[in-house]
C-alpha positions, 0 to 999 in steps of 0.5 A, spaced: 499 500 499 502 506 498 503 511 504 506 505 508 513 504 511 516 497 513 522 497 518 527 491 515 529 489 523 532 483 525 529 482 532 523 484 535 522 491 536 518 493 530 515 498 534 521 503 537 524 502 530 517 505 527 518 510 532 525 512 530 524 513 523 518 517 524 522 522 529 528 521 523 524 521 516 528 520 510 525 523 504 529 521 498 526 514 497 533 512 494 535 512 501 531 506 503 526 508 508 525 501 511 533 500 512 535 502 519 542 505 518 547 507 524 544 513 525 537 510 527 541 506 532 543 512 535 537 516 536 534 511 538 537 510 545 534 517 546 527 514 546 525 512 553 521 505 553 523 503 561 519 498 563 516 495 556 517 489 553 517 486 546 514 486 542 510 491 545 502 489 547 497 495 544 496 496 552 502 498 553 501 504 549 499 509 553 504 508 557 509 509 551 506 516 550 506 518 557 514 517 557 515 520 549 510 526 550 507 523 543 500 521 541 500 513 537 494 510 533 493 503 531 490 502 525 488 495 522 487 492 515 482 486 513 478 484 508 480 490 504 478 494 510 481 499 513 479 501 521 481 504 527 484 500 533 486 505 538 485 512 538 490 516 544 486 520 550 493 524 550 493 530 546 502 532 545 504 536 539 507 529 535 503 524 532 504 517 530 501 513 526 502 505 525 498 499 521 497 493 525 497 487 522 499 479 524 502 475 519 506 470 524 508 474 528 506 481 531 508 485 525 508 494 525 507 499 519 508 506 519 503 510 517 508 516 512 502 519 509 495 517 512 492 521 507 494 517 501 493 511 505 486 512 505 486 515 498 484 508 496 478 506 501 474 512 498 471 513 491 472 521 489 480 520 486 481 528 487 486 530 494 483 528 500 483 529 507 481 524 513 480 525 520 485 520 523 480 519 529 473 518 525 475 517 518 471 522 515 474 524 509 474 532 507 475 535 501 479 541 503 484 542 509 480 548 511 474 543 512 478 538 516 480 543 522 473 545 522 471 539 523 476 538 529 471 541 533 466 537 533 468 531 531 466 526 537 472 522 538 476 528 539 472 532 544 468 525 547 461 529 546 458 532 540 459 539 540 455 544 541 455 552 539 451 556 543 448 562 541 451 569 542 450 572 549 443 577 547 441 574 540 435 573 539 431 567 534 425 569 531 420 564 527 418 567 521 415 562 515 408 562 519 405 559 513 408 552 514 404 552 521 399 549 516 397 544 513 397 543 506 390 543 503 390 537 498 394 531 500 394 524 495 396 518 498 397 512 494 400 505 494 402 501 489 402 493 488 407 489 484 408 483 482 415 480 483 420 475 478 426 473 479 432 475 476 439 471 474 445 475 476 452 474 477 456 472 484 459 478 485 466 479 488 468 479 496 472 484 495 468 490 496 460 490 499 455 490 495 449 488 494 444 482 490 439 483 486 434 477 486 428 480 483 424 485 479 417 488 481 412 490 476 407 494 477 400 491 477 396 495 481 394 502 485 391 505 490 390 512 491 385 517 497 385 525 495 384 528 501 382 535 503 383 539 510 380 544 510 373 542 507 372 534 507 367 535 501 374 536 497 376 530 499 374 523 495 374 517 495 379 511 494 380 510 487 383 504 486 386 500 480 389 494 477 392 493 470 399 492 466 400 499 465 398 501 473 404 505 472 403 510 466 395 509 469 397 512 475 402 517 473 396 520 469 391 520 474 395 524 479 396 529 474 388 530 473 388 530 481 393 536 481 389 540 475 383 538 479 386 540 487 389 547 483 382 549 480 379 548 487 384 552 491 383 558 485 374 557 486 377 559 493 381 564 492 377 568 488 371 567 492 
């Protein structure tokens, strides 16, 4: 996957080497981001992993965060699905994201570019920005920053914006408090027929279509809210042309309702 670095190590301290690569990034791909260099071995001595056993368990992450002043987030990947495993509760300036994949022994991949990694899981193929907590996608960095105040996983509660002190809200659309003069209640009946389909791939979600619905009848009733004398009895129809017939009848009823309204306005 794009945006990942798989550290090549000879011990079971993958977690610590990922931390080193995060702290000392290698920008040039020709410099082999996955290799552990002498400078990395020197820098790892500065990290505080006292009291931590390797391989690191996810439950030990909170202790590592506090000892090194960093937020760590774990993500998983299974059956083509990318999902969060652990979201940090700390609010340090430094951030690190790790992809946790189990293949025989525990393995961690450092996420070098989170937005680039998430790109393949999004249908919109323009540049996108993702919230690293709720994985919500945004079309601009500005929208992502605005989202930080609303994200439930960041704030621990739904964001509430109170009106300014002394401000007032006025209700103006009083006409919307009144019921509409006419309402048409309608229902359709349909015959179902089985259809043949192919087996969809398991790599993505899908909906299996196994039958089609053909309209064979309908019923509707026109109701007038302000004068029941303009309401009409239920009309029922059955036939192969039920859909076309229904559209034709509805337009007739609309013209009839409009005619009644014009007469009432004139009177």
